[in-house]
N, C-alpha and C positions, 0 to 999 in steps of 0.2 A: 623699637625692637628691630634688630638686624639679623637675628638668628633664624633665617628662613630655611636653609638647607644644610644638612650635615655632610661632611666629607664622604661618609659612607654612602648616603643616598645619591650624591652626585657621582661617585665612582661607579655605583651600580648602573645609573642611567647611562653614563658614558660607555660602559662595557656593553650594555644592551644595544646602544646605537651602533657601536662598532660592529657587533655581530650581525646586526640587521643590514648594515651597509655592505659588509663583506659578502654575506650570502646573496644579496640582490645583485651585486656586481659580478657574481660568478654564474648567474643563471644562464647566460647565453653561451657559455663556453663548455668545452669538454663534453660534447654530446654523448649520451648514453650513460653518463655518470650521475649519481644522485646529488642533490644539493648538499647533503651531509658529507659525502665523500669529497666534494670540491672544497667545501669550507675547511675540513680537516686537513686536506692536502696543502691549502694555502697557509694555514696556521702552523703546520708542522715544519714548513720550510724556514720559518723564523725562530723555531724553538732552540733553546740552549741544549747542548749535549748533556745527557744524564750521566752521573757517575756510574762506575762499573757495577757497584752493588745494586743500584736501582735497575739497571738493564738486566742483571741476573734475575732479579725478582719479577720483573715484567715478563721475562721469558718463562718463568715458572707459571705465571698466570696464563700465558698463552697456551701452554701445554694443557692446562685444565680446560680452557676455552675449547680447544680442538677436541678434547675428549667428550665434552658434554653437548657441544653445539650440534644442532640438526644440519647446519651449513658450515662446517669447519673451515672451508676455503673462503667464506665471506668475511672479510677483514674490516669492513666499515665500522661495525659496532665494537670491534676490538680496538680500533684506533680511537673511538669515542671514549672507551675506558682509559686508554693511555693518556688522553688529554686531561680527563678528570683526575686521574692519579697524579699527574704533574701539578695540577692546581692545589691538590690537597697537601702534597709533600712540601710545596713551596710556600703555601699561604697559611697553614694552620698555626695557631698561637704558639705552639712549641714543636720542637723537632721530634717526629715519631719515626722509629726505625723502619726502613723500607720493608723488611721481612714481616714486621708486625702489621703493616697495612695490607700486604698481599695475603698474609694468613687469614685476616678477617674477610677479605674478598673471596678467597677460595672457600672458606667456611660458608659464606653466603650462598655460593653456588651449590655446595653439597647439601645444605639445609633445605633446598627445594625438593630433595628426595627424588629427583628425576633420574631416569636411566640414562646411561651414556648415549650420546648421539640423538637426544630427543628434544633438547631445549632450543627454542627459537633464539637467535642471537640477541635480539633486543631484550627479551625476558631474562636471558642469562646475565647480560651485562648489568641490567638494572638490579637484579638480585645481588650481584657482586658489589655494586656501588652502594646500595642500601646498607649492606652489612659493614662495608669498609668505613663509610662515613659515620654510621651510627656507633661504631666502636670507639670513636674519638672522645665523645662526652655526651651527656643527655640532650644537648641542645643543637647538635650538628646532625644534619640529615641530607640525604640525596632527595631531590625533588624531581619527579617525573613531569612531563609537559603540563598535565592538569594541575598538579600541586604548585608548580612554578607560577602558573597564571593566577591561582587562588591567592598567592601572597599579596598581590596588588589589591585585590578586593578587600582583604582583611584589614590592611593598613589604612584603607579609605573609610573604615568604620561601618561597613555594611556587607553582610555575607549570609549565606544560608547555613543552617545547622541548629545546634542545641544551645550554644552560649556558654562554653566552658573552656578554660585554659588548662591544658593537660601536658603531661610528660609520662615517661615510663619509670616504673619502679618494680624490681623483682619480676619482670616479665609481664606486669599488669599495667593498665592505664591508670595513672594517678591524676586526680583533679587538684590542680594548684589553687584554682578558685573559680567558682561560677561567676559569670558576668551578670551584674544586677539587671533586673527587669528583663530577663530572657526566659525561655521555656525551662532551662535547667534550674535556674534560681527559683522559679515559681513552683517547680515540682519538688523542691526540697533538697536538691544536690548541695553537698557541703564540701568546703575545702578539706583535702586529705582523704576524701572517698577514693576507694580503689574500684575500678570497673573490671570485673572478672569475665563477663560474657556480654556480647552484643547480639540481641535477638536469639539467645540461647547458644550462640557459637562462642567457644572460649577464645580469649585474646592471648592467652599464655603462649609464648614462643613465636608470636607473629609480630611483624614490624609495626611500629606506631602508625606509619602512614596508612597501612591497610585498615586499622581500626578507625582512623579518622575518616577514611573514605566510606566505610560502612555506616558511620554515624551521620554522615550527610545524606541528604535526600530531598525529595520534593516537599515543599512547605505544606503543612497540614497532615502529613503522614506520621503515624506513631512509630516509636522505637522502644524496645524494652531492654534496659540495661540492668545487669545483676550487680548490685553494690555490696562491697565489703566495708563495714564500718565497725570500729571498735565498740564493744559492749553489746553487740547484737549479732544474730545470725545473718548470713548473706540474704539479701532480699531484692525483689524486682522493683524497678522504678520505671514507670511508663512516662515518656516525654513526647510531646507533639512537636515535630520539627517546625521551624518558622524561619522567615527571613530575619536575620539578626541585624537590627539597626541600633548601633551603640550611640547613645547620647553621651559624648565624651565628658561634658561638664553640666552639672546641675547646680543651682544656687537658690538660696532663699534668705530671708531675714529672720533672725531669732532675737527679738527685742532690739537691742542696739548693737548686735553682732552679726556680721555676715558669715553665712555658712556656704562653703564651696566644696562640692563633691566632684572629684575627678576620677572617673571610673576606668579609663583606659587612655593611653597616649596614642590616639589616632591622629590623622592629619586634620581632624576637626577640632582638636584641643585648643589650638591657638585662638581661633575665633571665639570659642566658647569661654575661655578665661577672660578675654578682653570684654566680652559682653557681660560676664558675671561681675567683674570688678567695676565696670561702668555703672551697672544697675545698682550695685551696693552703694557706691559713692553718691549716686543720684538720690537714692531713698534716704540715706542716713546722713550724708554730708559730714559736718563737724561732730555729729552725735556718734559716729562710728567708734565703738569701744574695742574692736578687735576683729580678727578673721580666724575662722576655723577652716583649715584645709584638710579634707578627709581623703586619705590615700589608702584606707583599709581595703584589703582584697583587690587592689589594683595590680594586675599582673605585669604591667609595663607596656611596651610598644615602641614607638619611634624615638630614637635618641634625640633628634633635633627638637621634638616637642617637649621632652623633659628639660632641655636647656632653656627653652622659651618660658616654661612654667617657673623654673627657679629664678630666671632673670627678671620675671615679672615682679619679684619682691626684693631683689638685691640691687644695690647701687654700684657695687664693684666686687672684685675678688674672683677667685677660681671657683667654678662650679664642679667640674670633674676633669680628670685627665684620662686619656685613652692610650694605653701602652701595649704594644705587641712585640712580635719577634724581631721586627726591623726597627731599630731606634730612630731611623730617619723619618719614619711615619708616625711616631708618637706625637700627640698633640694635646694641648690643654685648652679648655674652653673657659673664657672669662665672661663675667657679667658686665653689662653696660649700664650706665646711669639711667635711672628712671624706675622708681618703685611705684607700681600702680596702686598700692595700698597706702601710699604716703606714710610709711613707717608705723602703721597701726600694729599693736601687739598681735602675735600670731601663735596659734597652736596647730601642730600637724598631728593628725591621728594616723597611727600605723599599726600593723599587726603582722603575723606570720604569712599572710597572703599578699603583703605588699612586696613587690619584686621588681628588679631591674630598673626601669626608668623611674619608678616610684622611689627607689632607694637612692638614686642620684639626687633627686629633688630634696628628699629628707636629709641626707647627709650634708648637702650644701647649706641648707637653711639652718641646720643645727650648728655646723662649724662656724658660720659667720654670726651666730647668736641672733639670727633674725627670727627664729621661732623656737618654741619649746615643743619637743616631741613627746607624745603621750601614747600609751598602748603597750605593745609587746615587740620584741625583736623581730626584724623583718626577715624575709625568706633567704636572702644571701645570694641572689642570682646576679653576679657582677661581671658577666662575660659579654663580649660583643659578637653578635652573629652578623656576618656579611653574606649577602646573597650573590653568588657568582654565577652568571649565566653560562651555560654550556652551548656549544655550537648547535644552532638550529632549534633545539628543544631542550627543556629541562634545565636544571641548575643544581647548585650545591649551597645549602645554608650551613655555614661553617664558622666556628669560633676563631676569630682572628686577633682578638685583643682582650684586655681586662680593663674594667673601670677602676680608677683610683680616686678615692674621696679626697677632698682638699687637705685632709690631715696626712696624706701620703700613703694610707693603707688601702689595700684592696677591699672592695665590697664583697667580692667572690668568697663564698663559704663562710663569711663572717656576718654579713648583714649589717644593719644599723640598729644601735641600741637606743631605746627611748630615754628621755631625761626623767620621766615619771612612769613607772610601770603600773598599768591598770589591770588588776586581776578580776576576771568576770565572775559574777555571782553564779550563774548557771554553769553546770558542769560542762565546760567546753572539752571536747575530746583531747585528753592530755597527750595522747600519742600523736594526734594530728598536730597539736600545737608544737610538738618537738620536731616534727618532720620539716626539714628545710633542705636547701640546696645541698648542704654537706652530707645529707643522709642518702642522696640519690646515688645508685651504683654508677661508678665511672665519673663522678663529678670532679671537676678540677679543684685542687686544694687551694687554700688561701696562700698568698705569697708573703714571705717575711714572717717575723716573729709575731706571735699573738700578743696583743697589748692588754695591759690590765685596765679593766673598766671599773671606775668608782661605783660602788653599790648605789644604784638609783633607788630613791624612795619608792615604796610600793603602797598602793592603796587598793581597796576593794571598791568596785564600781557601785556597790549598794549604798555607799555614802553619798552618791550623786543622784540628782533628780532624773526621772524618765523624761525623754524628749520625743515628741512626735508620735505618729501612729505606731512606729516600731518600738516605742518605749526604749529608746536608745540611751542607756545610762552612760556609756563612754562619751557620747556627745555631751551629755549632761555634765560630765567631769570637765570637759574642755571649756564649756561655757562658764562653769563655776570658777575655773582657774582664771579666766580673763576678767570676770567680775571681781575676783578677790584682789587682783592687782599685783600679786607677788606669789612666788612658790611657797614661801613661809606661811603667809596668811591662808593660802588655799589648803595646804597640808594640815594646818591646825583646825581649819573648819571641817574638812572631810573626816578627820579622825575623831572629831567630837560629835559627829552625827550618829544617832542611834541606828543600829543595824536592823533592817526590815526583814 
C-alpha cells in the first residue's frame, strides 16, 4: 500500500510550515510591530492585484469596520480580513460574487448587535469571517485559533467532548450521527436529532462554532442538551463529557465470515484495517467465506484513509476523482494491486448516516463489483474541505472540490444507492431517514443530470436472524447473503421466511 498521504493533507502541512517559517523569520525585524502585522505585510507584497469590483467591496467592508471598531485606526485585523477574503474568493469550489461575500461579512458584524465604536477589532473581524465563510455551504467555516488547533486532535482519533458529528439545519444543531461507544451514543443520541438548547441556552441564531465550544468541557462534567425528535415533545438529555478515544476499526469472526466495523476515518484506520484483515485471515484461512464491511453511521474523516480502505480490497481501477474550480488541480486516485481479503465475497452495510469518506469506499467497491451494498441510501456529503491556515493564528475550513464516483457522477447531494435495500422492522424515524445532505440549507447541489437507478430489491430485516448483543438484524442479512452464495438465492430465502 502506497497511499500514505493525500495531496490535501500535504498541501496543508506545506502551508503551515511556510507560515511558521515566515513568521519566525520576521521576529527580529520591524521593532514595535506585531508578528501578525509583519507577516501580513510580507504576504501582501506578493499578492496579485484584485479586480476593481473586489476592491470596491473591500472598501465597503472597511467602512463598516471603522464604524463598529473600538479602534478604527488599527488596521492589523482589517488586513487579516482582507487576506482571508482573498483566500475564499480564489479557492472556493465555485465563483461567488464579491458583493455576496461582503454582504455576509457585514451581516455578521451587525448580528453582534453591538453599538458603533464598541467592538474590539479581533472580535469584529472574527464575527465577519464566521458569517462570510458559513454562508458558502454547511461544511465551510472560519476557525479561530482554538478551533484550528482542535482539528489536528480530532483527525488523530482522540479528543474531548460528547462524541457526535454535527452540522446546522434551520438554525439548530443537527446530529449527523453519534460516534459509537461514546457518551452521546450511550445516552441515546440518534442520527437526525436536533439540539435546540445547550444547558438551557438556545442555539438558534448562533454560529455552530459557539455551540461546539459550549458542548466541550472538562471530562466528567455533565451537560444537558434539549433534543427535538420526531414523534415526541422536546426533551432533555444529560450527557457526561469524556475524552473521546475513537477506535477506528473493530473486527470479529462470525462463523466463517469476517466482520469489520470502521467507525470513522482517522489516522488510525490504516493500522486498524491491516490488523483486522491479518487477524481474520489467520483465524479462518481457506475457510473464509466472506467479509462484511460495516460503514453504517460512519460520518467520514480523512480522504487518504478512505483511499487506503478501498484499495485494501481492490486490485486496480479508479477509487474516486477530485474535481474543483481549477482543472489543473483535478486528480484521480487509482487502486494498486493487492487485495488483502484475497477476493473473498464482500457485503458493505450502509445507511443514511454513512457520509463522505464512507461514500467514497462504498461507491468504489460497488462500481468495481467487488462488494454488494446493503442497507439504505447514504447521506450524500460529497464535497472536499481543505483547511487553509491564516497568518499566525486561525484558519478556514473551506469546500474546494467535489468527489466524483468512478461512474463519473458526483456523490454530493446524491449519495450512494444500495444494491439491496433493507427496511428496518422497528419504526426508524422516517423524517430522520429522509434527511440527507441535499436537505441542509445552503447545501451544494449535485452536478450533472440525475441518473435513473434501477429499482433495487427491498427486503424487511425481520426475515434475517438477530446477531450479537445488539440483535443486529441488518448484519444478519449480510451474513445470510454471503452464506446463500448469490443474490437470487438470498432473496428467495429471505422472502420465504415467516415474519416475526
